[in-house]
BAFI-478616 format. One record per residue (C-alpha): x, y, z; residue number from 0. Coordinates in Angstrom, 3 decimals, padded with zeros to 6 digits, m for minus. Layout:
N
<atom px="X" py="Y" pz="Z" i="NUM"/>
...
//
This chain:
413
<atom px="006.040" py="006.548" pz="m033.371" i="0"/>
<atom px="004.510" py="003.297" pz="m032.860" i="1"/>
<atom px="003.524" py="001.128" pz="m029.468" i="2"/>
<atom px="006.582" py="m000.455" pz="m029.705" i="3"/>
<atom px="009.245" py="002.254" pz="m030.289" i="4"/>
<atom px="007.384" py="004.500" pz="m027.666" i="5"/>
<atom px="007.420" py="001.513" pz="m025.280" i="6"/>
<atom px="011.455" py="000.813" pz="m025.686" i="7"/>
<atom px="011.700" py="004.864" pz="m025.402" i="8"/>
<atom px="010.218" py="004.477" pz="m022.134" i="9"/>
<atom px="012.613" py="001.470" pz="m021.217" i="10"/>
<atom px="015.717" py="003.404" pz="m022.213" i="11"/>
<atom px="014.416" py="006.360" pz="m019.986" i="12"/>
<atom px="013.638" py="004.259" pz="m016.938" i="13"/>
<atom px="017.303" py="002.143" pz="m017.377" i="14"/>
<atom px="019.109" py="005.443" pz="m017.529" i="15"/>
<atom px="017.798" py="006.231" pz="m013.940" i="16"/>
<atom px="018.836" py="003.761" pz="m011.874" i="17"/>
<atom px="021.241" py="002.136" pz="m009.405" i="18"/>
<atom px="022.593" py="m001.129" pz="m008.888" i="19"/>
<atom px="022.026" py="m002.252" pz="m005.466" i="20"/>
<atom px="022.362" py="m005.849" pz="m003.401" i="21"/>
<atom px="019.093" py="m007.389" pz="m002.017" i="22"/>
<atom px="020.485" py="m006.320" pz="001.272" i="23"/>
<atom px="020.671" py="m002.681" pz="000.389" i="24"/>
<atom px="017.327" py="m002.730" pz="m000.793" i="25"/>
<atom px="016.083" py="m003.996" pz="002.441" i="26"/>
<atom px="017.844" py="m001.514" pz="004.224" i="27"/>
<atom px="015.932" py="001.095" pz="001.777" i="28"/>
<atom px="012.833" py="m000.464" pz="002.439" i="29"/>
<atom px="012.917" py="m000.451" pz="006.220" i="30"/>
<atom px="013.886" py="003.072" pz="006.294" i="31"/>
<atom px="011.444" py="004.779" pz="003.359" i="32"/>
<atom px="008.302" py="002.146" pz="003.217" i="33"/>
<atom px="006.002" py="004.605" pz="003.772" i="34"/>
<atom px="003.265" py="001.957" pz="004.669" i="35"/>
<atom px="005.653" py="000.505" pz="007.035" i="36"/>
<atom px="006.324" py="003.866" pz="008.618" i="37"/>
<atom px="002.569" py="004.744" pz="009.178" i="38"/>
<atom px="002.085" py="001.309" pz="010.231" i="39"/>
<atom px="004.197" py="002.337" pz="012.966" i="40"/>
<atom px="001.921" py="004.973" pz="014.491" i="41"/>
<atom px="m000.561" py="002.291" pz="015.035" i="42"/>
<atom px="001.846" py="000.918" pz="017.831" i="43"/>
<atom px="002.072" py="004.556" pz="019.312" i="44"/>
<atom px="m001.608" py="004.798" pz="019.146" i="45"/>
<atom px="m001.690" py="001.478" pz="021.215" i="46"/>
<atom px="000.920" py="003.189" pz="023.515" i="47"/>
<atom px="m001.723" py="006.101" pz="024.114" i="48"/>
<atom px="m004.545" py="003.648" pz="025.010" i="49"/>
<atom px="m002.215" py="002.339" pz="027.501" i="50"/>
<atom px="m001.833" py="005.671" pz="029.316" i="51"/>
<atom px="m005.173" py="006.658" pz="028.731" i="52"/>
<atom px="m006.207" py="003.264" pz="030.572" i="53"/>
<atom px="m004.474" py="004.184" pz="033.622" i="54"/>
<atom px="m006.091" py="007.694" pz="034.513" i="55"/>
<atom px="m008.685" py="007.627" pz="036.865" i="56"/>
<atom px="m011.854" py="009.592" pz="036.858" i="57"/>
<atom px="m011.208" py="013.101" pz="038.367" i="58"/>
<atom px="m012.546" py="014.014" pz="042.085" i="59"/>
<atom px="m015.628" py="016.282" pz="041.438" i="60"/>
<atom px="m016.316" py="018.957" pz="043.751" i="61"/>
<atom px="m019.772" py="020.735" pz="044.453" i="62"/>
<atom px="m021.047" py="023.423" pz="046.824" i="63"/>
<atom px="m024.085" py="025.103" pz="047.488" i="64"/>
<atom px="m024.924" py="028.619" pz="049.037" i="65"/>
<atom px="m028.469" py="030.065" pz="050.127" i="66"/>
<atom px="m030.819" py="031.043" pz="047.698" i="67"/>
<atom px="m032.868" py="032.895" pz="049.720" i="68"/>
<atom px="m033.176" py="033.669" pz="053.641" i="69"/>
<atom px="m036.847" py="033.679" pz="054.426" i="70"/>
<atom px="m036.160" py="035.010" pz="058.241" i="71"/>
<atom px="m034.048" py="037.863" pz="057.027" i="72"/>
<atom px="m035.857" py="038.190" pz="053.701" i="73"/>
<atom px="m032.631" py="038.077" pz="052.159" i="74"/>
<atom px="m031.302" py="036.580" pz="048.572" i="75"/>
<atom px="m028.189" py="034.675" pz="048.063" i="76"/>
<atom px="m027.081" py="034.939" pz="051.959" i="77"/>
<atom px="m023.886" py="033.131" pz="051.645" i="78"/>
<atom px="m022.509" py="034.778" pz="054.898" i="79"/>
<atom px="m025.273" py="032.667" pz="057.021" i="80"/>
<atom px="m025.722" py="029.279" pz="054.942" i="81"/>
<atom px="m023.289" py="027.140" pz="052.500" i="82"/>
<atom px="m021.661" py="023.964" pz="051.859" i="83"/>
<atom px="m018.959" py="022.285" pz="049.993" i="84"/>
<atom px="m018.477" py="018.343" pz="048.608" i="85"/>
<atom px="m015.358" py="016.528" pz="047.264" i="86"/>
<atom px="m016.294" py="013.311" pz="045.907" i="87"/>
<atom px="m013.710" py="010.540" pz="044.279" i="88"/>
<atom px="m014.634" py="007.538" pz="042.212" i="89"/>
<atom px="m013.145" py="004.530" pz="043.278" i="90"/>
<atom px="m013.168" py="001.466" pz="041.037" i="91"/>
<atom px="m013.971" py="m002.038" pz="042.767" i="92"/>
<atom px="m013.122" py="m005.603" pz="041.295" i="93"/>
<atom px="m010.042" py="m004.660" pz="039.430" i="94"/>
<atom px="m011.377" py="m002.448" pz="036.693" i="95"/>
<atom px="m008.885" py="m000.427" pz="036.065" i="96"/>
<atom px="m006.075" py="m003.322" pz="036.400" i="97"/>
<atom px="m008.108" py="m005.230" pz="033.805" i="98"/>
<atom px="m008.500" py="m002.499" pz="031.451" i="99"/>
<atom px="m004.906" py="m001.880" pz="031.374" i="100"/>
<atom px="m004.264" py="m005.529" pz="030.860" i="101"/>
<atom px="m006.536" py="m005.139" pz="027.559" i="102"/>
<atom px="m004.694" py="m002.001" pz="026.480" i="103"/>
<atom px="m001.385" py="m003.463" pz="026.837" i="104"/>
<atom px="m002.490" py="m006.665" pz="024.705" i="105"/>
<atom px="m003.887" py="m004.618" pz="022.121" i="106"/>
<atom px="m000.189" py="m002.926" pz="021.831" i="107"/>
<atom px="001.194" py="m006.711" pz="021.300" i="108"/>
<atom px="m001.734" py="m007.246" pz="018.544" i="109"/>
<atom px="m000.393" py="m003.717" pz="016.935" i="110"/>
<atom px="002.894" py="m005.223" pz="016.945" i="111"/>
<atom px="001.931" py="m008.570" pz="015.428" i="112"/>
<atom px="000.215" py="m006.509" pz="012.697" i="113"/>
<atom px="003.050" py="m004.345" pz="011.994" i="114"/>
<atom px="005.270" py="m007.919" pz="011.931" i="115"/>
<atom px="002.563" py="m009.065" pz="009.537" i="116"/>
<atom px="002.565" py="m006.191" pz="007.264" i="117"/>
<atom px="006.624" py="m006.171" pz="007.416" i="118"/>
<atom px="006.871" py="m009.909" pz="006.560" i="119"/>
<atom px="004.408" py="m009.435" pz="003.656" i="120"/>
<atom px="006.154" py="m006.420" pz="002.280" i="121"/>
<atom px="009.593" py="m007.923" pz="002.341" i="122"/>
<atom px="008.201" py="m010.656" pz="000.705" i="123"/>
<atom px="006.937" py="m008.702" pz="m002.306" i="124"/>
<atom px="010.678" py="m006.791" pz="m002.032" i="125"/>
<atom px="012.239" py="m010.010" pz="m002.711" i="126"/>
<atom px="010.152" py="m011.524" pz="m005.287" i="127"/>
<atom px="010.343" py="m008.504" pz="m006.991" i="128"/>
<atom px="014.146" py="m008.204" pz="m006.873" i="129"/>
<atom px="014.743" py="m011.534" pz="m008.323" i="130"/>
<atom px="011.599" py="m011.304" pz="m010.802" i="131"/>
<atom px="013.638" py="m008.098" pz="m012.201" i="132"/>
<atom px="016.933" py="m009.859" pz="m011.880" i="133"/>
<atom px="015.833" py="m012.913" pz="m014.165" i="134"/>
<atom px="014.108" py="m010.775" pz="m016.885" i="135"/>
<atom px="017.384" py="m008.401" pz="m017.353" i="136"/>
<atom px="019.047" py="m012.261" pz="m018.194" i="137"/>
<atom px="016.055" py="m013.030" pz="m020.705" i="138"/>
<atom px="016.248" py="m009.237" pz="m022.018" i="139"/>
<atom px="019.879" py="m010.082" pz="m022.657" i="140"/>
<atom px="019.198" py="m013.284" pz="m024.364" i="141"/>
<atom px="016.915" py="m012.146" pz="m026.409" i="142"/>
<atom px="019.166" py="m009.147" pz="m027.729" i="143"/>
<atom px="021.693" py="m011.483" pz="m028.322" i="144"/>
<atom px="019.613" py="m013.535" pz="m030.806" i="145"/>
<atom px="017.881" py="m010.212" pz="m032.073" i="146"/>
<atom px="021.353" py="m008.853" pz="m033.270" i="147"/>
<atom px="022.043" py="m011.708" pz="m035.419" i="148"/>
<atom px="018.647" py="m012.479" pz="m036.569" i="149"/>
<atom px="018.096" py="m008.952" pz="m037.822" i="150"/>
<atom px="021.161" py="m009.027" pz="m039.688" i="151"/>
<atom px="020.682" py="m012.337" pz="m041.045" i="152"/>
<atom px="016.808" py="m011.189" pz="m042.203" i="153"/>
<atom px="018.253" py="m007.965" pz="m043.899" i="154"/>
<atom px="021.083" py="m009.704" pz="m045.700" i="155"/>
<atom px="018.173" py="m012.211" pz="m047.038" i="156"/>
<atom px="015.940" py="m009.388" pz="m047.754" i="157"/>
<atom px="018.683" py="m008.129" pz="m050.250" i="158"/>
<atom px="019.048" py="m011.389" pz="m051.511" i="159"/>
<atom px="015.365" py="m012.054" pz="m052.267" i="160"/>
<atom px="014.654" py="m008.681" pz="m053.915" i="161"/>
<atom px="017.734" py="m009.673" pz="m056.285" i="162"/>
<atom px="015.814" py="m013.266" pz="m056.579" i="163"/>
<atom px="018.682" py="m015.313" pz="m055.465" i="164"/>
<atom px="016.480" py="m016.577" pz="m052.442" i="165"/>
<atom px="012.980" py="m017.557" pz="m052.153" i="166"/>
<atom px="010.757" py="m015.196" pz="m050.637" i="167"/>
<atom px="009.648" py="m018.495" pz="m048.656" i="168"/>
<atom px="013.058" py="m018.414" pz="m046.867" i="169"/>
<atom px="012.713" py="m014.506" pz="m045.889" i="170"/>
<atom px="009.357" py="m015.206" pz="m044.419" i="171"/>
<atom px="010.790" py="m017.838" pz="m042.264" i="172"/>
<atom px="013.250" py="m015.872" pz="m040.794" i="173"/>
<atom px="010.547" py="m012.724" pz="m040.409" i="174"/>
<atom px="008.445" py="m015.223" pz="m038.212" i="175"/>
<atom px="012.015" py="m015.739" pz="m035.868" i="176"/>
<atom px="012.482" py="m012.287" pz="m035.749" i="177"/>
<atom px="008.836" py="m011.091" pz="m035.321" i="178"/>
<atom px="008.541" py="m013.603" pz="m032.160" i="179"/>
<atom px="011.697" py="m012.343" pz="m030.794" i="180"/>
<atom px="010.245" py="m008.474" pz="m030.691" i="181"/>
<atom px="007.262" py="m010.254" pz="m029.196" i="182"/>
<atom px="009.422" py="m011.784" pz="m026.325" i="183"/>
<atom px="011.177" py="m008.669" pz="m026.105" i="184"/>
<atom px="008.079" py="m006.410" pz="m025.654" i="185"/>
<atom px="006.514" py="m008.833" pz="m022.996" i="186"/>
<atom px="009.856" py="m009.179" pz="m021.302" i="187"/>
<atom px="010.182" py="m004.944" pz="m020.927" i="188"/>
<atom px="006.818" py="m005.055" pz="m020.018" i="189"/>
<atom px="007.399" py="m007.020" pz="m017.138" i="190"/>
<atom px="010.453" py="m004.879" pz="m016.369" i="191"/>
<atom px="008.600" py="m001.961" pz="m015.986" i="192"/>
<atom px="006.208" py="m003.609" pz="m013.476" i="193"/>
<atom px="008.597" py="m004.843" pz="m011.057" i="194"/>
<atom px="010.947" py="m001.852" pz="m011.262" i="195"/>
<atom px="007.750" py="000.622" pz="m010.689" i="196"/>
<atom px="006.914" py="m002.277" pz="m007.513" i="197"/>
<atom px="010.820" py="m001.670" pz="m006.203" i="198"/>
<atom px="010.648" py="001.843" pz="m006.384" i="199"/>
<atom px="007.204" py="002.053" pz="m004.205" i="200"/>
<atom px="009.055" py="m000.465" pz="m001.732" i="201"/>
<atom px="012.226" py="000.796" pz="m001.453" i="202"/>
<atom px="011.250" py="004.704" pz="m001.580" i="203"/>
<atom px="014.063" py="005.119" pz="m004.286" i="204"/>
<atom px="012.687" py="007.077" pz="m007.128" i="205"/>
<atom px="015.724" py="006.462" pz="m009.573" i="206"/>
<atom px="014.722" py="002.752" pz="m009.444" i="207"/>
<atom px="016.898" py="m000.332" pz="m008.571" i="208"/>
<atom px="018.958" py="m002.720" pz="m010.739" i="209"/>
<atom px="019.824" py="m005.821" pz="m009.000" i="210"/>
<atom px="023.418" py="m006.953" pz="m007.969" i="211"/>
<atom px="024.254" py="m010.647" pz="m008.154" i="212"/>
<atom px="026.541" py="m012.039" pz="m009.255" i="213"/>
<atom px="026.447" py="m015.396" pz="m010.942" i="214"/>
<atom px="028.173" py="m017.229" pz="m008.352" i="215"/>
<atom px="025.775" py="m015.637" pz="m005.662" i="216"/>
<atom px="022.361" py="m016.782" pz="m008.086" i="217"/>
<atom px="024.004" py="m019.991" pz="m008.037" i="218"/>
<atom px="024.468" py="m020.290" pz="m004.464" i="219"/>
<atom px="020.706" py="m019.539" pz="m003.765" i="220"/>
<atom px="019.547" py="m022.005" pz="m005.946" i="221"/>
<atom px="021.558" py="m024.317" pz="m004.471" i="222"/>
<atom px="020.588" py="m023.724" pz="m000.709" i="223"/>
<atom px="018.321" py="m026.178" pz="001.014" i="224"/>
<atom px="016.205" py="m025.739" pz="003.890" i="225"/>
<atom px="016.574" py="m027.011" pz="007.363" i="226"/>
<atom px="015.261" py="m030.244" pz="008.216" i="227"/>
<atom px="012.141" py="m031.684" pz="006.776" i="228"/>
<atom px="008.235" py="m030.768" pz="006.422" i="229"/>
<atom px="007.653" py="m031.905" pz="010.218" i="230"/>
<atom px="010.511" py="m029.282" pz="011.168" i="231"/>
<atom px="009.164" py="m026.795" pz="008.877" i="232"/>
<atom px="005.665" py="m026.812" pz="010.144" i="233"/>
<atom px="006.724" py="m026.675" pz="013.954" i="234"/>
<atom px="009.317" py="m023.281" pz="012.867" i="235"/>
<atom px="006.231" py="m021.819" pz="011.286" i="236"/>
<atom px="003.775" py="m022.301" pz="014.315" i="237"/>
<atom px="006.652" py="m020.967" pz="016.419" i="238"/>
<atom px="007.425" py="m017.811" pz="014.073" i="239"/>
<atom px="004.497" py="m016.946" pz="011.499" i="240"/>
<atom px="003.108" py="m013.861" pz="012.652" i="241"/>
<atom px="m000.514" py="m014.286" pz="011.052" i="242"/>
<atom px="m000.892" py="m017.813" pz="013.546" i="243"/>
<atom px="000.819" py="m015.630" pz="016.469" i="244"/>
<atom px="m001.962" py="m012.852" pz="015.806" i="245"/>
<atom px="m004.645" py="m015.134" pz="016.065" i="246"/>
<atom px="m003.243" py="m016.594" pz="019.311" i="247"/>
<atom px="m003.272" py="m013.259" pz="020.691" i="248"/>
<atom px="m006.374" py="m012.379" pz="019.880" i="249"/>
<atom px="m007.618" py="m015.398" pz="021.965" i="250"/>
<atom px="m005.814" py="m014.178" pz="025.148" i="251"/>
<atom px="m006.749" py="m010.509" pz="024.060" i="252"/>
<atom px="m010.611" py="m011.698" pz="023.953" i="253"/>
<atom px="m010.057" py="m013.510" pz="027.472" i="254"/>
<atom px="m008.769" py="m010.179" pz="028.838" i="255"/>
<atom px="m011.589" py="m008.449" pz="027.486" i="256"/>
<atom px="m014.518" py="m010.801" pz="028.779" i="257"/>
<atom px="m012.499" py="m010.480" pz="032.324" i="258"/>
<atom px="m012.868" py="m006.585" pz="031.692" i="259"/>
<atom px="m016.350" py="m006.226" pz="030.903" i="260"/>
<atom px="m017.088" py="m009.151" pz="034.128" i="261"/>
<atom px="m015.468" py="m006.717" pz="036.402" i="262"/>
<atom px="m017.402" py="m003.628" pz="035.047" i="263"/>
<atom px="m020.602" py="m005.336" pz="036.884" i="264"/>
<atom px="m018.987" py="m004.903" pz="040.165" i="265"/>
<atom px="m020.475" py="m001.351" pz="041.535" i="266"/>
<atom px="m018.097" py="001.315" pz="042.099" i="267"/>
<atom px="m017.340" py="003.385" pz="045.206" i="268"/>
<atom px="m018.190" py="007.188" pz="045.519" i="269"/>
<atom px="m016.168" py="008.652" pz="048.495" i="270"/>
<atom px="m016.199" py="012.246" pz="049.466" i="271"/>
<atom px="m015.935" py="014.595" pz="052.521" i="272"/>
<atom px="m018.656" py="017.256" pz="053.084" i="273"/>
<atom px="m018.767" py="020.698" pz="054.526" i="274"/>
<atom px="m021.924" py="022.218" pz="055.885" i="275"/>
<atom px="m022.398" py="025.255" pz="057.492" i="276"/>
<atom px="m025.605" py="025.502" pz="059.300" i="277"/>
<atom px="m028.401" py="023.292" pz="057.924" i="278"/>
<atom px="m026.834" py="019.911" pz="059.117" i="279"/>
<atom px="m027.222" py="018.694" pz="062.553" i="280"/>
<atom px="m024.292" py="020.972" pz="063.868" i="281"/>
<atom px="m022.762" py="023.956" pz="062.643" i="282"/>
<atom px="m019.887" py="024.026" pz="060.502" i="283"/>
<atom px="m019.892" py="020.296" pz="060.343" i="284"/>
<atom px="m017.672" py="018.139" pz="058.366" i="285"/>
<atom px="m019.542" py="014.408" pz="057.212" i="286"/>
<atom px="m017.908" py="011.757" pz="055.340" i="287"/>
<atom px="m019.878" py="010.534" pz="052.187" i="288"/>
<atom px="m020.186" py="006.931" pz="050.901" i="289"/>
<atom px="m022.096" py="006.263" pz="047.698" i="290"/>
<atom px="m022.476" py="002.626" pz="045.994" i="291"/>
<atom px="m025.165" py="001.323" pz="043.313" i="292"/>
<atom px="m027.204" py="m001.253" pz="044.170" i="293"/>
<atom px="m026.310" py="m004.092" pz="042.373" i="294"/>
<atom px="m030.108" py="m005.437" pz="041.599" i="295"/>
<atom px="m028.998" py="m006.649" pz="038.043" i="296"/>
<atom px="m025.667" py="m007.012" pz="036.215" i="297"/>
<atom px="m025.981" py="m003.955" pz="034.211" i="298"/>
<atom px="m022.896" py="m005.226" pz="031.507" i="299"/>
<atom px="m024.244" py="m009.003" pz="031.124" i="300"/>
<atom px="m024.716" py="m008.540" pz="027.646" i="301"/>
<atom px="m021.351" py="m007.416" pz="026.878" i="302"/>
<atom px="m019.886" py="m010.212" pz="028.969" i="303"/>
<atom px="m021.674" py="m012.628" pz="027.013" i="304"/>
<atom px="m020.654" py="m011.157" pz="023.687" i="305"/>
<atom px="m016.825" py="m011.481" pz="025.004" i="306"/>
<atom px="m017.580" py="m014.927" pz="025.902" i="307"/>
<atom px="m018.583" py="m015.535" pz="022.243" i="308"/>
<atom px="m015.040" py="m013.543" pz="020.780" i="309"/>
<atom px="m013.159" py="m016.310" pz="022.655" i="310"/>
<atom px="m015.227" py="m019.243" pz="021.394" i="311"/>
<atom px="m014.874" py="m017.700" pz="017.683" i="312"/>
<atom px="m011.289" py="m017.073" pz="018.221" i="313"/>
<atom px="m010.351" py="m020.174" pz="019.403" i="314"/>
<atom px="m012.049" py="m021.848" pz="016.169" i="315"/>
<atom px="m010.159" py="m019.570" pz="014.123" i="316"/>
<atom px="m006.592" py="m020.770" pz="015.738" i="317"/>
<atom px="m007.304" py="m024.049" pz="014.851" i="318"/>
<atom px="m008.404" py="m023.297" pz="011.491" i="319"/>
<atom px="m005.390" py="m021.237" pz="011.010" i="320"/>
<atom px="m003.117" py="m024.245" pz="012.321" i="321"/>
<atom px="m004.380" py="m026.224" pz="010.004" i="322"/>
<atom px="m004.069" py="m024.239" pz="006.979" i="323"/>
<atom px="m000.351" py="m022.745" pz="008.047" i="324"/>
<atom px="000.225" py="m026.317" pz="008.353" i="325"/>
<atom px="m001.063" py="m027.241" pz="005.255" i="326"/>
<atom px="000.374" py="m024.257" pz="003.239" i="327"/>
<atom px="003.887" py="m024.946" pz="004.352" i="328"/>
<atom px="003.527" py="m028.689" pz="003.110" i="329"/>
<atom px="002.276" py="m027.567" pz="m000.276" i="330"/>
<atom px="004.914" py="m024.783" pz="m000.599" i="331"/>
<atom px="007.970" py="m027.384" pz="000.339" i="332"/>
<atom px="006.460" py="m030.107" pz="m002.119" i="333"/>
<atom px="006.519" py="m027.169" pz="m004.863" i="334"/>
<atom px="010.044" py="m026.030" pz="m003.788" i="335"/>
<atom px="011.507" py="m029.640" pz="m004.168" i="336"/>
<atom px="009.736" py="m030.603" pz="m007.357" i="337"/>
<atom px="011.150" py="m027.587" pz="m008.656" i="338"/>
<atom px="014.479" py="m027.950" pz="m007.307" i="339"/>
<atom px="014.850" py="m031.350" pz="m008.485" i="340"/>
<atom px="013.734" py="m030.543" pz="m011.882" i="341"/>
<atom px="015.835" py="m027.735" pz="m012.529" i="342"/>
<atom px="019.050" py="m030.152" pz="m010.576" i="343"/>
<atom px="018.223" py="m032.329" pz="m013.748" i="344"/>
<atom px="019.911" py="m029.852" pz="m015.979" i="345"/>
<atom px="023.667" py="m030.211" pz="m015.390" i="346"/>
<atom px="025.935" py="m027.261" pz="m015.884" i="347"/>
<atom px="027.531" py="m029.090" pz="m019.052" i="348"/>
<atom px="024.151" py="m029.174" pz="m020.306" i="349"/>
<atom px="023.813" py="m025.190" pz="m020.419" i="350"/>
<atom px="027.344" py="m025.213" pz="m021.596" i="351"/>
<atom px="026.357" py="m027.707" pz="m024.570" i="352"/>
<atom px="023.347" py="m025.315" pz="m025.173" i="353"/>
<atom px="025.482" py="m022.253" pz="m025.466" i="354"/>
<atom px="028.114" py="m024.365" pz="m027.286" i="355"/>
<atom px="025.184" py="m025.934" pz="m030.102" i="356"/>
<atom px="023.877" py="m022.352" pz="m030.392" i="357"/>
<atom px="027.223" py="m020.795" pz="m031.432" i="358"/>
<atom px="027.952" py="m023.744" pz="m033.742" i="359"/>
<atom px="024.829" py="m023.363" pz="m035.422" i="360"/>
<atom px="025.388" py="m019.960" pz="m036.209" i="361"/>
<atom px="028.904" py="m020.760" pz="m037.265" i="362"/>
<atom px="027.850" py="m023.939" pz="m039.854" i="363"/>
<atom px="024.903" py="m021.796" pz="m041.304" i="364"/>
<atom px="027.276" py="m019.235" pz="m042.121" i="365"/>
<atom px="029.413" py="m021.464" pz="m043.796" i="366"/>
<atom px="026.474" py="m023.314" pz="m045.820" i="367"/>
<atom px="026.925" py="m026.328" pz="m043.516" i="368"/>
<atom px="023.209" py="m026.631" pz="m042.751" i="369"/>
<atom px="019.804" py="m025.555" pz="m044.343" i="370"/>
<atom px="017.788" py="m022.395" pz="m043.366" i="371"/>
<atom px="014.985" py="m025.020" pz="m042.088" i="372"/>
<atom px="017.351" py="m026.900" pz="m039.682" i="373"/>
<atom px="018.773" py="m023.394" pz="m038.660" i="374"/>
<atom px="015.497" py="m021.757" pz="m038.139" i="375"/>
<atom px="013.774" py="m025.301" pz="m036.322" i="376"/>
<atom px="017.107" py="m025.076" pz="m033.969" i="377"/>
<atom px="016.594" py="m021.011" pz="m033.240" i="378"/>
<atom px="013.131" py="m021.231" pz="m032.219" i="379"/>
<atom px="013.625" py="m024.317" pz="m030.040" i="380"/>
<atom px="016.934" py="m022.098" pz="m028.520" i="381"/>
<atom px="014.973" py="m019.348" pz="m028.049" i="382"/>
<atom px="012.167" py="m021.341" pz="m026.174" i="383"/>
<atom px="014.702" py="m023.090" pz="m024.037" i="384"/>
<atom px="016.272" py="m020.522" pz="m022.716" i="385"/>
<atom px="013.682" py="m018.300" pz="m021.669" i="386"/>
<atom px="012.360" py="m021.057" pz="m020.280" i="387"/>
<atom px="015.438" py="m021.969" pz="m018.144" i="388"/>
<atom px="015.572" py="m018.692" pz="m016.542" i="389"/>
<atom px="012.184" py="m019.164" pz="m015.776" i="390"/>
<atom px="012.501" py="m022.270" pz="m013.865" i="391"/>
<atom px="015.503" py="m020.663" pz="m011.829" i="392"/>
<atom px="013.019" py="m017.597" pz="m011.253" i="393"/>
<atom px="010.306" py="m020.022" pz="m010.033" i="394"/>
<atom px="012.900" py="m021.869" pz="m007.683" i="395"/>
<atom px="013.573" py="m018.642" pz="m006.133" i="396"/>
<atom px="010.052" py="m017.621" pz="m005.567" i="397"/>
<atom px="009.471" py="m021.060" pz="m004.352" i="398"/>
<atom px="012.015" py="m020.456" pz="m001.556" i="399"/>
<atom px="010.622" py="m016.958" pz="m000.575" i="400"/>
<atom px="007.188" py="m018.552" pz="m000.046" i="401"/>
<atom px="008.601" py="m020.972" pz="002.598" i="402"/>
<atom px="010.515" py="m018.371" pz="003.751" i="403"/>
<atom px="007.428" py="m015.977" pz="004.183" i="404"/>
<atom px="005.394" py="m018.989" pz="006.070" i="405"/>
<atom px="007.663" py="m020.254" pz="008.366" i="406"/>
<atom px="009.492" py="m016.988" pz="008.946" i="407"/>
<atom px="012.457" py="m018.175" pz="009.884" i="408"/>
<atom px="015.382" py="m017.648" pz="007.330" i="409"/>
<atom px="015.831" py="m020.552" pz="005.647" i="410"/>
<atom px="017.059" py="m019.778" pz="002.400" i="411"/>
<atom px="019.502" py="m016.714" pz="001.922" i="412"/>
//
């Protein structure tokens, strides 16, 4: 079995085990089954655990003593004559706990935005592969239609060529078109395998996905236009884009971290009670104990300085991210607009005329009204044009998805 035949066998086995699904059904499966999304959700759970941990105070400390050696009575471990007990608790000062909790909560918000970033990225991959698969299938149907006729024609010419009724040159001319169509088919089938594999991973559906879109639905999507203009799209992107919101939240997060680090410079109190049986001023005395470090210097100065630099770094990154996002939205809109206008120039009547001429050329060639050269020239032109039209439609879909990804407000349906 040669490589081409082997590829077709693989394609056949893949196609036989798949289910038709709308894009909405694929999205539902994606949100329920995608392992990357399920794994990323644990980052939010871990951030919740960090908040819980930040709320926990240091445990009280208890210490005690008993007499080791009584020199008067010459007794070891004389617990009856001398013992003591002390309990202390660390009291955080300067709002340390409040700042630590606020920083932990900010980290959770960052984790949620990271989840949103991944969700948008994977959903875009889902849509991209879904539409790629849809248009590659249409291309394959078109190529198979052409191959069905051309293979029969080539077979007949081979018979006539062997009898000397037609020239070998004519047979070779037909053979070249069949070879090109088969090359197109191999490339399309290769793409189909890649897109199907990607959809399997994204949706978690091992049987495979077959796009379920009617021709009218596809036309409606292609005809859809974004709301507003570039300015409106940029404003929506700055309001909704998870990547940009993440860097803005990172500025807030770094400020909270800086505030927490500054509060660590404030000395904490150690407060406690002490019981002493006999070694103090009074027998069985109970004392109040208070301890505090002497703030001769700021012991967290380096971390505070580092946190302040992080704020400035994130602010600059936010400026870049804003400019970069606005530029990407502008470019994506212009690309979509150019492709939309290009496709709009091709009217429905033009496509009907293309199929009409194709069928007419087949009929006229069968009837001997046109020469083989005219026929093969047309077939080569038709092959390229048909595939290009499908590619143009797919590229317009992909441009719309790119705008959806950047603006993250559903502007195309």
